[in-house]
Backbone as JSON, one array per atom type, in Angstrom:
{
  "sequence": "MAIEITVAVPGEARVGEGPFWDADSGRLSWVDILGGTVSSADPATHHVRTFTLPTLVGAAVPKTSGGFVAATTEGFTDLAPDGTWTTRRAILPPGRRMNDAKCDAAGRLWAGSCALDFALSGGALHVLSPGWETERFLDGELTQPNGLGWSPDGRTFYLVDTVAREVNAFDVLPDRLAPANRRTLARFPDGGGEPDGLTVDADGCLWIALWGGGRIVRVSPEGRVLTEIAVPVAQPASCAFGGPDRDVLYVTTAREGLALRPDSVDGSVLAVRGLGVRGLPAHRFGG",
  "N": [[127.7, 127.14, 103.63], [128.08, 126.53, 100.21], [125.85, 125.09, 97.8], [126.7, 121.97, 96.46], [127.03, 119.82, 93.73], [127.8, 116.63, 92.8], [128.99, 113.69, 91.01], [128.17, 110.83, 92.53], [128.18, 108.03, 92.16], [129.22, 106.82, 89.2], [127.28, 105.87, 86.34], [125.04, 104.09, 84.09], [122.25, 103.87, 84.23], [119.11, 102.81, 83.06], [116.61, 103.44, 84.18], [117.14, 104.68, 87.02], [116.35, 104.14, 90.37], [114.8, 104.24, 93.71], [116.75, 104.9, 95.92], [118.6, 104.0, 98.86], [119.94, 104.54, 101.97], [122.03, 102.7, 103.92], [122.73, 102.78, 107.12], [124.09, 101.07, 108.82], [125.92, 99.58, 107.27], [127.09, 101.56, 105.81], [126.58, 101.89, 103.12], [125.16, 102.71, 99.96], [122.22, 101.82, 98.31], [120.39, 101.01, 95.29], [118.09, 100.73, 92.48], [117.79, 99.67, 89.03], [115.11, 100.02, 87.2], [114.22, 99.13, 84.6], [116.46, 97.77, 83.77], [116.52, 95.7, 85.53], [118.15, 95.44, 87.8], [119.76, 95.33, 91.04], [121.68, 97.34, 92.95], [124.49, 98.16, 95.06], [126.66, 100.4, 96.79], [129.75, 101.71, 98.06], [130.02, 104.96, 98.53], [132.41, 106.31, 98.93], [134.45, 104.87, 97.74], [133.49, 104.1, 95.31], [133.06, 101.49, 94.78], [131.06, 99.05, 93.44], [128.46, 96.72, 93.84], [126.45, 94.49, 92.09], [123.36, 92.87, 91.46], [121.52, 91.02, 89.09], [118.23, 90.56, 88.1], [115.78, 88.51, 86.44], [113.57, 90.18, 85.68], [111.45, 93.1, 85.99], [112.4, 95.6, 88.31], [111.11, 97.5, 90.72], [111.84, 98.59, 93.18], [114.13, 98.05, 95.91], [114.76, 96.96, 99.16], [116.94, 96.73, 101.91], [117.01, 93.82, 104.06], [116.47, 92.93, 107.49], [117.49, 90.47, 108.04], [119.45, 90.14, 106.19], [120.49, 90.58, 102.75], [117.98, 91.53, 100.3], [114.56, 92.72, 100.03], [112.63, 92.76, 97.19], [110.58, 94.73, 95.07], [108.84, 93.65, 92.41], [108.01, 92.71, 88.96], [106.24, 90.6, 89.31], [105.45, 90.68, 91.97], [106.5, 90.38, 95.15], [109.86, 89.78, 95.88], [112.39, 87.75, 97.27], [115.67, 88.45, 97.82], [118.63, 87.0, 98.31], [121.75, 87.4, 100.23], [123.78, 86.34, 98.62], [122.87, 86.69, 96.08], [120.96, 84.91, 95.19], [117.62, 84.47, 94.22], [114.13, 84.49, 95.03], [110.78, 84.49, 94.21], [108.54, 85.36, 96.48], [105.94, 86.24, 96.91], [103.78, 86.23, 94.52], [101.69, 88.26, 93.42], [100.57, 89.9, 91.54], [98.6, 90.43, 88.59], [99.02, 89.56, 85.04], [100.38, 92.17, 82.99], [100.75, 94.09, 84.9], [102.96, 95.72, 87.28], [105.2, 96.12, 90.08], [106.12, 99.28, 91.49], [107.62, 101.99, 92.98], [108.84, 101.6, 96.4], [108.9, 101.41, 99.98], [109.99, 101.09, 103.4], [108.21, 101.16, 106.53], [108.42, 102.29, 110.0], [107.82, 100.01, 111.41], [108.91, 97.99, 109.99], [107.53, 97.1, 107.77], [106.93, 96.69, 104.29], [105.89, 99.06, 102.01], [104.4, 99.36, 98.92], [103.79, 100.58, 95.65], [101.74, 99.58, 92.92], [101.33, 99.36, 89.33], [99.86, 99.63, 86.03], [101.55, 98.23, 83.21], [101.45, 99.9, 81.0], [100.73, 102.21, 82.2], [97.98, 102.66, 82.48], [95.02, 104.49, 83.21], [93.84, 104.54, 86.54], [94.85, 102.05, 87.09], [96.37, 101.32, 89.23], [97.54, 100.43, 92.6], [98.0, 100.21, 96.17], [100.2, 98.36, 98.15], [100.93, 96.41, 101.06], [103.5, 94.74, 102.58], [104.06, 92.48, 105.08], [106.51, 91.71, 107.71], [106.27, 88.96, 107.97], [105.73, 88.16, 105.41], [103.14, 88.36, 104.48], [100.45, 89.9, 102.68], [98.6, 92.97, 102.15], [96.15, 94.94, 100.43], [95.44, 98.21, 99.28], [93.55, 101.13, 98.23], [92.89, 100.26, 95.69], [92.5, 100.64, 92.25], [92.25, 103.34, 92.59], [94.44, 104.77, 92.03], [96.97, 105.67, 89.62], [99.78, 105.76, 88.76], [101.38, 105.03, 91.27], [104.0, 106.28, 93.25], [106.73, 107.92, 94.65], [107.18, 107.5, 98.18], [106.67, 108.18, 101.68], [107.02, 109.16, 105.19], [105.94, 111.41, 107.75], [108.05, 112.97, 110.27], [106.97, 112.34, 112.83], [105.51, 110.14, 112.25], [102.8, 110.22, 111.76], [101.68, 111.03, 109.39], [101.33, 109.93, 106.09], [102.88, 109.95, 102.94], [102.3, 109.93, 99.42], [103.1, 109.76, 96.07], [101.34, 110.26, 93.0], [102.27, 109.85, 89.93], [101.29, 110.17, 87.23], [98.97, 111.6, 87.7], [100.18, 113.86, 88.58], [100.52, 114.68, 91.22], [101.0, 114.99, 94.81], [99.95, 113.07, 97.42], [98.57, 113.17, 100.74], [98.05, 111.32, 103.72], [96.32, 110.34, 106.7], [97.8, 108.54, 109.38], [96.53, 106.13, 111.31], [96.29, 104.87, 114.66], [94.89, 102.5, 115.08], [94.47, 101.14, 112.73], [95.65, 99.79, 109.61], [95.25, 100.69, 106.99], [95.73, 103.62, 105.06], [94.28, 106.82, 105.83], [91.87, 109.49, 105.22], [92.52, 110.83, 102.7], [94.15, 113.43, 100.93], [95.11, 116.08, 98.69], [98.33, 117.15, 98.73], [100.19, 118.59, 97.18], [100.27, 119.8, 93.83], [101.56, 119.52, 90.58], [102.08, 121.56, 87.78], [101.65, 121.08, 84.2], [104.55, 120.79, 82.12], [106.7, 121.38, 83.79], [107.95, 119.14, 84.7], [107.38, 115.87, 86.13], [106.19, 114.7, 89.28], [108.13, 112.34, 91.06], [110.1, 110.07, 92.7], [110.51, 110.46, 96.32], [111.78, 111.88, 99.41], [111.8, 112.43, 102.98], [112.76, 115.05, 105.13], [114.4, 115.81, 108.32], [113.08, 117.97, 109.32], [110.55, 117.64, 108.48], [109.91, 118.27, 105.88], [109.34, 117.62, 102.37], [111.38, 116.22, 99.87], [111.39, 116.16, 96.48], [111.81, 114.46, 93.46], [111.7, 115.68, 90.2], [110.74, 114.28, 87.44], [111.85, 114.67, 84.16], [111.98, 117.33, 84.6], [114.42, 118.2, 85.47], [115.18, 118.88, 88.09], [115.13, 119.09, 91.71], [112.74, 119.49, 94.23], [111.95, 121.11, 97.3], [109.35, 120.69, 99.52], [107.03, 122.04, 101.77], [105.36, 120.73, 104.77], [102.83, 121.72, 104.48], [102.48, 121.93, 101.81], [103.76, 123.86, 100.27], [106.1, 125.01, 97.91], [109.41, 125.3, 98.75], [112.12, 125.32, 98.05], [114.12, 125.02, 95.11], [116.24, 122.91, 93.35], [118.38, 122.78, 90.76], [119.52, 120.11, 88.75], [122.14, 118.34, 86.97], [120.93, 116.67, 85.01], [118.33, 115.31, 82.94], [116.28, 113.69, 83.85], [115.82, 113.26, 86.86], [115.05, 110.78, 89.21], [114.58, 109.78, 91.81], [115.27, 110.28, 95.35], [117.33, 110.3, 98.32], [118.39, 110.83, 101.66], [121.7, 110.49, 102.92], [124.96, 109.33, 104.01], [127.33, 109.7, 106.75], [126.24, 111.64, 108.49], [123.74, 111.92, 107.51], [123.28, 114.03, 105.73], [123.7, 114.33, 103.06], [122.22, 114.48, 99.98], [121.31, 111.96, 97.99], [120.76, 111.3, 94.6], [119.02, 109.43, 92.32], [119.09, 108.71, 88.81], [117.95, 108.78, 85.33], [118.43, 107.49, 82.01], [116.85, 106.58, 80.02], [115.24, 106.89, 76.91], [116.47, 109.25, 76.15], [118.42, 111.43, 74.09], [121.75, 111.51, 74.25], [124.71, 113.35, 75.14], [128.26, 112.59, 74.81], [129.53, 113.19, 77.25], [127.56, 113.06, 79.15], [125.95, 112.72, 82.32], [123.64, 111.47, 82.91], [121.83, 108.81, 84.27], [123.64, 108.18, 86.21], [124.36, 108.17, 89.79], [123.8, 110.94, 91.73], [125.26, 113.29, 94.09], [124.2, 115.63, 96.41], [125.33, 118.27, 98.22], [125.54, 120.54, 101.05], [123.01, 121.47, 101.67], [122.01, 122.05, 104.15], [120.26, 120.63, 105.76], [119.08, 117.6, 107.35], [118.37, 114.13, 106.78], [115.85, 111.63, 107.58], [116.26, 108.55, 109.45], [116.55, 105.58, 107.48], [114.46, 102.68, 107.12], [114.86, 99.19, 107.49], [113.54, 96.18, 105.95], [111.58, 94.02, 107.92], [111.71, 91.26, 107.68]],
  "CA": [[128.29, 126.28, 102.61], [127.36, 126.56, 98.94], [125.37, 123.79, 97.33], [127.64, 121.31, 95.57], [126.47, 118.62, 93.12], [128.83, 115.8, 92.18], [128.59, 112.32, 90.68], [128.54, 109.93, 93.63], [128.48, 106.73, 91.55], [128.97, 106.88, 87.76], [126.48, 104.75, 85.87], [124.23, 104.26, 82.88], [120.95, 103.27, 84.53], [117.99, 103.2, 82.2], [115.72, 104.15, 85.12], [117.65, 104.51, 88.37], [115.28, 104.43, 91.34], [114.81, 103.62, 95.02], [117.97, 104.97, 96.73], [118.44, 103.63, 100.27], [121.2, 104.63, 102.71], [122.11, 101.74, 105.02], [123.67, 103.36, 108.08], [124.92, 100.02, 109.43], [127.01, 99.19, 106.38], [127.64, 102.72, 105.13], [126.45, 101.69, 101.68], [123.97, 103.21, 99.29], [121.68, 100.87, 97.33], [119.38, 101.54, 94.38], [117.74, 99.78, 91.43], [117.49, 100.11, 87.68], [113.83, 99.33, 86.98], [114.17, 98.44, 83.31], [117.61, 96.87, 83.7], [116.31, 94.58, 86.44], [119.3, 95.29, 88.68], [119.83, 95.87, 92.39], [123.09, 97.69, 93.16], [124.88, 98.86, 96.27], [127.99, 100.97, 96.61], [130.39, 102.59, 99.03], [130.28, 106.18, 97.74], [133.79, 106.79, 99.09], [135.36, 104.12, 96.87], [132.78, 103.8, 94.06], [132.96, 100.04, 94.59], [129.65, 98.72, 93.23], [128.06, 95.32, 93.75], [125.18, 94.48, 91.38], [122.66, 91.63, 91.15], [120.57, 91.17, 88.0], [117.08, 89.67, 88.15], [115.1, 88.4, 85.14], [112.28, 90.82, 85.84], [111.56, 94.51, 86.33], [112.56, 95.81, 89.75], [110.71, 98.86, 91.06], [112.56, 99.04, 94.37], [114.69, 96.98, 96.74], [115.08, 97.47, 100.49], [117.66, 95.73, 102.71], [116.28, 93.1, 105.09], [117.19, 92.77, 108.75], [118.13, 89.15, 108.0], [120.45, 90.16, 105.12], [119.91, 90.61, 101.41], [116.98, 92.55, 100.01], [113.24, 92.41, 99.52], [112.48, 93.53, 95.96], [109.25, 94.89, 94.48], [109.12, 93.25, 91.04], [106.86, 92.57, 88.07], [105.31, 89.59, 89.82], [105.0, 91.01, 93.32], [107.59, 90.6, 96.08], [110.91, 88.8, 95.68], [113.43, 87.65, 98.3], [117.0, 88.43, 97.21], [119.59, 86.61, 99.35], [123.03, 88.12, 100.13], [124.62, 85.8, 97.54], [122.23, 86.96, 94.81], [119.89, 83.97, 94.93], [116.34, 85.16, 94.35], [112.91, 83.69, 95.06], [109.56, 85.29, 94.29], [107.8, 84.82, 97.62], [104.53, 86.61, 96.81], [103.41, 86.59, 93.14], [100.32, 88.71, 93.67], [100.09, 90.8, 90.49], [98.2, 89.79, 87.33], [99.77, 90.01, 83.87], [100.14, 93.56, 82.61], [101.02, 94.96, 86.04], [104.26, 95.58, 87.93], [105.44, 96.98, 91.22], [106.9, 100.48, 91.22], [108.43, 102.39, 94.13], [108.51, 100.93, 97.66], [109.67, 101.88, 101.13], [109.57, 100.46, 104.66], [107.86, 102.02, 107.65], [109.19, 102.03, 111.23], [107.51, 98.67, 111.87], [109.55, 97.02, 109.12], [106.62, 96.67, 106.69], [107.23, 97.29, 102.99], [104.77, 99.66, 101.3], [104.77, 99.41, 97.51], [102.74, 100.89, 94.69], [101.74, 98.83, 91.65], [100.73, 100.1, 88.23], [99.82, 98.93, 84.75], [102.77, 98.42, 82.43], [101.26, 101.05, 80.11], [100.25, 103.31, 83.04], [96.56, 102.89, 82.25], [94.36, 105.22, 84.28], [93.21, 103.78, 87.62], [95.37, 100.69, 87.11], [97.31, 101.17, 90.33], [97.1, 100.08, 93.95], [99.02, 100.27, 97.21], [100.32, 97.06, 98.8], [101.76, 96.39, 102.25], [104.07, 93.42, 102.85], [104.48, 92.38, 106.48], [107.73, 90.92, 107.89], [105.95, 87.56, 107.79], [105.48, 87.97, 103.99], [101.71, 88.44, 104.16], [100.18, 91.16, 101.99], [97.3, 93.61, 102.11], [96.05, 95.87, 99.3], [94.6, 99.37, 99.54], [93.42, 102.12, 97.16], [92.86, 99.55, 94.41], [91.75, 101.37, 91.25], [92.19, 104.76, 92.92], [95.74, 105.34, 91.68], [97.44, 105.3, 88.29], [101.2, 105.41, 88.85], [101.89, 105.33, 92.61], [105.45, 106.44, 93.16], [107.43, 108.23, 95.88], [106.49, 107.27, 99.45], [107.39, 108.64, 102.87], [106.25, 109.44, 106.39], [106.36, 112.56, 108.53], [108.93, 112.54, 111.37], [106.21, 111.74, 113.93], [104.85, 108.93, 111.77], [101.34, 110.38, 111.72], [101.25, 111.35, 108.04], [101.93, 109.13, 105.02], [102.88, 110.66, 101.67], [102.35, 109.05, 98.26], [103.0, 110.44, 94.77], [100.76, 109.63, 91.81], [103.0, 110.6, 88.91], [100.44, 110.52, 86.1], [98.08, 112.67, 88.18], [101.04, 115.0, 88.87], [100.2, 115.17, 92.55], [101.46, 114.32, 96.01], [98.84, 112.89, 98.35], [98.87, 112.97, 102.15], [97.06, 110.5, 104.41], [96.51, 110.16, 108.14], [98.15, 107.22, 109.87], [95.75, 105.94, 112.52], [96.9, 103.82, 115.49], [94.1, 101.27, 115.16], [94.23, 100.57, 111.41], [96.78, 99.86, 108.7], [94.89, 101.43, 105.79], [95.85, 105.08, 105.18], [92.97, 107.45, 105.92], [91.73, 110.93, 104.98], [93.36, 111.22, 101.57], [94.01, 114.79, 100.4], [96.19, 116.49, 97.8], [99.26, 118.07, 99.37], [100.76, 119.47, 96.16], [100.03, 119.4, 92.44], [102.56, 120.16, 89.72], [101.48, 121.84, 86.47], [102.32, 120.56, 83.01], [105.67, 121.54, 81.6], [107.81, 121.55, 84.72], [108.39, 117.85, 85.21], [106.39, 115.09, 86.86], [106.71, 114.23, 90.57], [108.54, 110.95, 91.03], [110.46, 109.61, 94.04], [110.65, 111.49, 97.34], [112.25, 111.56, 100.75], [111.36, 113.42, 103.97], [113.87, 115.45, 105.99], [114.13, 115.82, 109.76], [112.16, 119.08, 109.6], [109.22, 117.27, 107.99], [109.69, 118.71, 104.5], [109.5, 116.59, 101.35], [112.25, 116.47, 98.73], [110.71, 115.42, 95.41], [112.47, 114.5, 92.15], [110.77, 116.01, 89.11], [111.12, 113.57, 86.21], [111.7, 115.53, 83.0], [112.09, 118.73, 85.0], [115.8, 118.53, 85.76], [115.32, 119.55, 89.38], [114.58, 118.54, 92.95], [112.08, 120.57, 94.97], [111.62, 120.9, 98.71], [107.97, 121.09, 99.74], [106.69, 122.07, 103.19], [104.25, 119.84, 105.12], [101.59, 122.35, 104.06], [102.39, 121.85, 100.36], [104.36, 125.02, 99.62], [107.45, 124.79, 97.4], [110.35, 126.15, 99.48], [113.43, 125.36, 97.41], [114.3, 124.27, 93.87], [117.64, 122.64, 93.07], [118.61, 122.27, 89.41], [120.52, 119.05, 88.69], [122.65, 118.26, 85.6], [120.32, 115.56, 84.29], [116.96, 115.62, 82.54], [115.31, 112.82, 84.49], [116.02, 112.79, 88.23], [113.96, 109.86, 89.45], [114.28, 109.64, 93.23], [116.32, 110.84, 96.19], [117.36, 109.84, 99.7], [119.51, 111.37, 102.42], [122.64, 109.5, 103.39], [126.21, 109.77, 104.58], [127.39, 109.51, 108.22], [125.37, 112.61, 109.17], [122.48, 111.97, 106.74], [123.13, 115.38, 105.2], [123.96, 114.3, 101.63], [121.04, 114.03, 99.23], [121.66, 111.14, 96.84], [119.72, 111.4, 93.57], [119.13, 108.47, 91.22], [118.71, 109.37, 87.56], [117.59, 107.87, 84.25], [118.8, 107.9, 80.66], [115.92, 105.98, 79.06], [114.53, 107.79, 76.01], [117.17, 110.5, 75.93], [119.55, 111.54, 73.18], [122.74, 111.97, 75.2], [126.07, 113.71, 74.77], [129.24, 111.65, 75.36], [129.9, 113.53, 78.62], [126.36, 113.1, 79.97], [125.96, 111.94, 83.56], [122.33, 110.87, 83.08], [121.97, 107.4, 84.6], [124.51, 108.08, 87.38], [123.83, 108.61, 91.08], [124.37, 112.23, 92.1], [125.28, 113.66, 95.5], [123.98, 117.07, 96.61], [125.8, 118.67, 99.55], [125.37, 121.94, 101.39], [121.59, 121.84, 101.76], [121.73, 122.55, 105.49], [119.24, 119.82, 106.43], [119.39, 116.18, 107.49], [117.27, 113.22, 106.52], [115.41, 110.69, 108.63], [116.83, 107.21, 109.26], [115.8, 104.64, 106.63], [114.11, 101.46, 107.83], [114.97, 97.92, 106.78], [112.41, 95.24, 105.99], [111.7, 93.23, 109.13], [111.73, 89.82, 107.43]],
  "C": [[127.43, 126.32, 101.34], [126.93, 125.15, 98.56], [126.34, 123.24, 96.28], [127.0, 120.02, 95.04], [127.59, 117.88, 92.41], [128.23, 114.46, 91.78], [129.09, 111.41, 91.79], [128.96, 108.57, 93.1], [128.21, 106.85, 90.05], [128.16, 105.67, 87.32], [125.71, 105.1, 84.62], [122.87, 103.61, 83.08], [119.91, 103.75, 83.54], [116.97, 103.97, 83.02], [116.22, 103.85, 86.53], [116.62, 104.98, 89.39], [115.64, 103.88, 92.72], [116.09, 103.73, 95.82], [117.68, 104.71, 98.2], [119.81, 103.71, 100.92], [121.13, 103.69, 103.91], [123.17, 102.22, 105.99], [124.58, 102.3, 108.68], [126.12, 99.67, 108.57], [127.71, 100.38, 105.73], [127.59, 102.61, 103.63], [125.13, 102.26, 101.19], [123.51, 102.14, 98.3], [120.61, 101.55, 96.49], [119.1, 100.48, 93.32], [117.74, 100.48, 90.08], [116.25, 99.34, 87.26], [113.88, 98.5, 85.71], [115.35, 97.49, 83.12], [117.47, 95.66, 84.6], [117.44, 94.37, 87.43], [119.08, 95.92, 90.05], [121.31, 96.09, 92.67], [123.28, 98.3, 94.53], [126.32, 99.29, 96.13], [128.44, 101.67, 97.88], [130.74, 103.86, 98.27], [131.71, 106.68, 97.84], [134.74, 106.12, 98.12], [134.79, 103.86, 95.48], [132.73, 102.29, 93.78], [131.48, 99.64, 94.55], [129.48, 97.21, 93.15], [126.65, 95.29, 93.15], [124.66, 93.06, 91.19], [121.66, 91.93, 90.04], [119.48, 90.12, 88.12], [116.4, 89.62, 86.79], [113.7, 88.98, 85.17], [112.5, 92.3, 86.04], [111.6, 94.66, 87.84], [112.26, 97.26, 90.08], [111.47, 99.44, 92.22], [113.12, 97.82, 95.07], [115.14, 97.59, 98.06], [115.83, 96.38, 101.26], [116.77, 95.11, 103.78], [117.13, 93.02, 106.36], [117.95, 91.45, 108.79], [119.21, 89.06, 106.93], [119.81, 90.05, 103.76], [118.87, 91.7, 101.28], [115.61, 91.91, 99.82], [113.04, 93.33, 98.31], [111.04, 93.56, 95.52], [109.42, 94.71, 92.97], [107.85, 93.18, 90.2], [105.8, 91.67, 88.68], [104.69, 89.98, 91.16], [106.21, 91.29, 94.19], [108.57, 89.43, 96.03], [111.95, 88.9, 96.79], [114.77, 87.5, 97.59], [118.02, 88.17, 98.32], [120.91, 87.36, 99.17], [123.93, 87.61, 99.01], [124.01, 86.01, 96.16], [121.15, 85.98, 94.43], [118.55, 84.66, 95.16], [115.18, 84.16, 94.3], [111.72, 84.62, 95.13], [108.66, 84.67, 95.35], [106.31, 85.12, 97.52], [104.26, 87.11, 95.39], [101.94, 86.98, 93.16], [99.75, 89.57, 92.55], [99.68, 90.02, 89.24], [99.08, 90.23, 86.18], [99.4, 91.44, 83.49], [100.34, 94.55, 83.73], [102.46, 94.77, 86.49], [104.29, 96.44, 89.17], [106.3, 98.16, 90.8], [107.7, 100.82, 92.47], [107.95, 101.7, 95.4], [109.42, 101.46, 98.76], [109.12, 101.25, 102.39], [109.23, 101.5, 105.72], [108.66, 101.6, 108.89], [108.93, 100.65, 111.8], [108.13, 97.59, 110.99], [108.66, 96.44, 108.05], [106.98, 97.4, 105.41], [105.94, 97.77, 102.34], [105.19, 99.85, 99.86], [103.56, 99.75, 96.66], [102.87, 100.0, 93.47], [101.02, 99.65, 90.6], [100.64, 99.19, 87.01], [101.12, 99.21, 84.0], [102.67, 99.61, 81.48], [100.71, 102.27, 80.85], [98.81, 103.67, 82.74], [95.93, 103.55, 83.46], [93.67, 104.26, 85.25], [93.68, 102.33, 87.67], [96.31, 100.41, 88.27], [96.67, 100.8, 91.64], [98.28, 100.24, 94.89], [99.01, 98.95, 97.96], [101.22, 97.19, 100.03], [102.18, 94.94, 102.51], [104.59, 93.39, 104.27], [105.8, 91.62, 106.58], [107.5, 89.42, 107.77], [105.58, 87.2, 106.36], [104.0, 87.78, 103.67], [101.44, 89.82, 103.58], [98.76, 91.65, 102.2], [97.32, 94.65, 101.0], [95.07, 96.98, 99.64], [94.55, 100.25, 98.29], [93.4, 101.47, 95.78], [91.96, 100.3, 93.42], [91.62, 102.85, 91.52], [93.49, 105.49, 92.58], [96.08, 104.93, 90.24], [98.9, 104.88, 88.31], [101.72, 105.81, 90.24], [103.4, 105.29, 92.6], [106.03, 106.78, 94.51], [106.58, 108.09, 97.12], [107.33, 107.83, 100.59], [106.44, 108.92, 104.01], [106.8, 110.69, 107.06], [107.24, 112.08, 109.69], [108.2, 111.91, 112.54], [105.44, 110.5, 113.51], [103.35, 109.04, 111.61], [100.79, 110.69, 110.33], [102.04, 110.51, 107.04], [101.79, 109.9, 103.71], [103.02, 109.66, 100.52], [102.16, 109.89, 97.0], [102.16, 109.6, 93.82], [101.3, 110.43, 90.63], [102.11, 111.05, 87.76], [99.47, 111.64, 86.47], [98.83, 113.94, 88.53], [100.79, 115.56, 90.26], [100.85, 114.34, 93.65], [100.28, 114.27, 96.98], [99.37, 112.73, 99.78], [97.72, 112.19, 102.78], [97.35, 110.53, 105.91], [96.89, 108.72, 108.43], [97.47, 107.05, 111.23], [96.3, 104.77, 113.33], [96.17, 102.49, 115.46], [93.81, 100.65, 113.8], [95.46, 100.75, 110.53], [96.49, 100.74, 107.49], [95.08, 102.93, 106.0], [94.48, 105.74, 105.07], [93.04, 108.93, 105.53], [92.66, 111.42, 103.88], [93.09, 112.67, 101.16], [95.24, 115.1, 99.54], [97.06, 117.51, 98.52], [99.81, 119.08, 98.37], [100.45, 118.91, 94.78], [100.98, 120.2, 91.56], [101.99, 120.35, 88.33], [102.28, 121.19, 85.34], [103.52, 121.44, 82.66], [106.86, 121.66, 82.51], [108.36, 120.26, 85.27], [107.3, 117.19, 86.04], [106.97, 114.62, 88.19], [106.98, 112.74, 90.53], [108.88, 110.51, 92.45], [110.62, 110.76, 95.02], [111.32, 110.94, 98.59], [111.82, 112.69, 101.67], [112.55, 113.76, 104.87], [113.43, 115.55, 107.45], [113.22, 116.96, 110.18], [110.75, 118.79, 109.11], [108.92, 117.73, 106.58], [110.0, 117.58, 103.52], [110.46, 117.09, 100.28], [111.78, 115.56, 97.61], [111.5, 115.59, 94.11], [111.42, 114.75, 91.08], [111.3, 115.42, 87.8], [110.84, 114.47, 84.99], [111.85, 117.0, 83.32], [113.49, 119.15, 85.36], [116.01, 119.2, 87.1], [114.72, 118.72, 90.5], [113.94, 119.71, 93.69], [111.86, 120.15, 96.42], [110.25, 121.51, 98.97], [107.67, 121.01, 101.24], [105.57, 121.08, 103.5], [102.88, 120.42, 104.77], [101.45, 122.38, 102.53], [103.0, 123.01, 99.61], [105.77, 124.68, 99.15], [108.4, 125.81, 98.04], [111.65, 126.37, 98.74], [113.38, 124.57, 96.12], [115.79, 124.13, 93.6], [117.75, 122.06, 91.67], [119.72, 121.22, 89.46], [120.93, 118.84, 87.23], [122.18, 117.04, 84.82], [118.89, 115.95, 83.95], [115.93, 114.89, 83.38], [115.77, 112.35, 85.87], [114.81, 111.96, 88.63], [113.59, 109.71, 90.92], [115.45, 110.2, 94.02], [116.2, 110.29, 97.61], [118.56, 110.49, 100.39], [120.39, 110.24, 102.93], [123.92, 110.15, 103.86], [126.18, 109.63, 106.09], [126.47, 110.43, 109.0], [124.01, 112.76, 108.49], [122.22, 113.38, 106.18], [123.49, 115.48, 103.71], [122.72, 113.76, 100.93], [121.53, 113.28, 97.99], [120.47, 111.1, 95.88], [119.99, 110.34, 92.51], [118.53, 109.1, 89.97], [118.5, 108.33, 86.46], [118.04, 108.42, 82.9], [117.85, 107.35, 79.6], [115.22, 107.06, 78.24], [115.23, 109.08, 75.69], [118.22, 110.36, 74.84], [120.67, 112.23, 73.95], [124.06, 112.37, 74.55], [127.05, 112.69, 75.37], [129.6, 111.92, 76.83], [128.7, 113.58, 79.56], [126.52, 112.25, 81.22], [124.58, 111.35, 83.85], [122.49, 109.36, 83.26], [122.91, 107.15, 85.77], [123.73, 108.41, 88.65], [124.56, 109.9, 91.46], [124.37, 112.41, 93.61], [125.15, 115.17, 95.61], [124.36, 117.38, 98.06], [125.55, 120.15, 99.78], [123.94, 122.4, 101.5], [121.21, 122.36, 103.14], [120.63, 121.81, 106.22], [119.73, 118.38, 106.5], [118.15, 115.35, 107.19], [116.9, 112.39, 107.73], [116.09, 109.33, 108.4], [115.93, 106.36, 108.36], [115.58, 103.34, 107.39], [114.28, 100.25, 106.94], [113.67, 97.14, 106.86], [112.63, 94.27, 107.15], [111.78, 91.74, 108.94], [113.13, 89.29, 107.23]]
}
């Protein structure tokens, strides 16, 4: 089957991020960071439901109890199914915000924070437990923590630092929460786009959106670029596998800062089919 790229959900997101396929509901959710919105849609009907928060929203993940947990400017916010929101953990100082976030198999939300101006070493990694308690790691060792993911066996954790243009890998140890043995899995040179959001497929390879590069790349667990897929937007921001067979790669995109043609699809959610691989199941927040 040839690779096919279509518009899954038309939109005008300033910075579309954090796609999440909810297998139980058959809906895709994502956020617009600068628009402060959390949206979900049935890709078959294009029916979209959107909540707007009075804050920046780096990511939002469905909760097992319904609604979403959102990584926001302040920290972590509880978004109820009816759209009512409450900031449960305001842990960030002024001048900071949460960025990308994703849940592990234990239902814990891992989120990166950064300075609003992306100041060097202004980032950290935070873990929110289902009981809404938080821990912080790598404080001052990151600048713009972004795409997150785990290997299929759960033994390796991946984390992008966009400003550093690199993807880091860490060991996941059974007796500690903090990621260990940090190393650089892949580094992207200037001029080809910056690594942003990512997802991991069932073969253990990483699919990484290259912001400003107009493409998605597949990287092996050893850090070798295996595949490059050009997409019809300048700023692909993140990606996630979805659909009934988890074989459709949904790509969120951004139009912020671009001079656009009237027929531009920048800001929409794209669907890439025919890749011949499947994704891993996404995990909800356990709270």
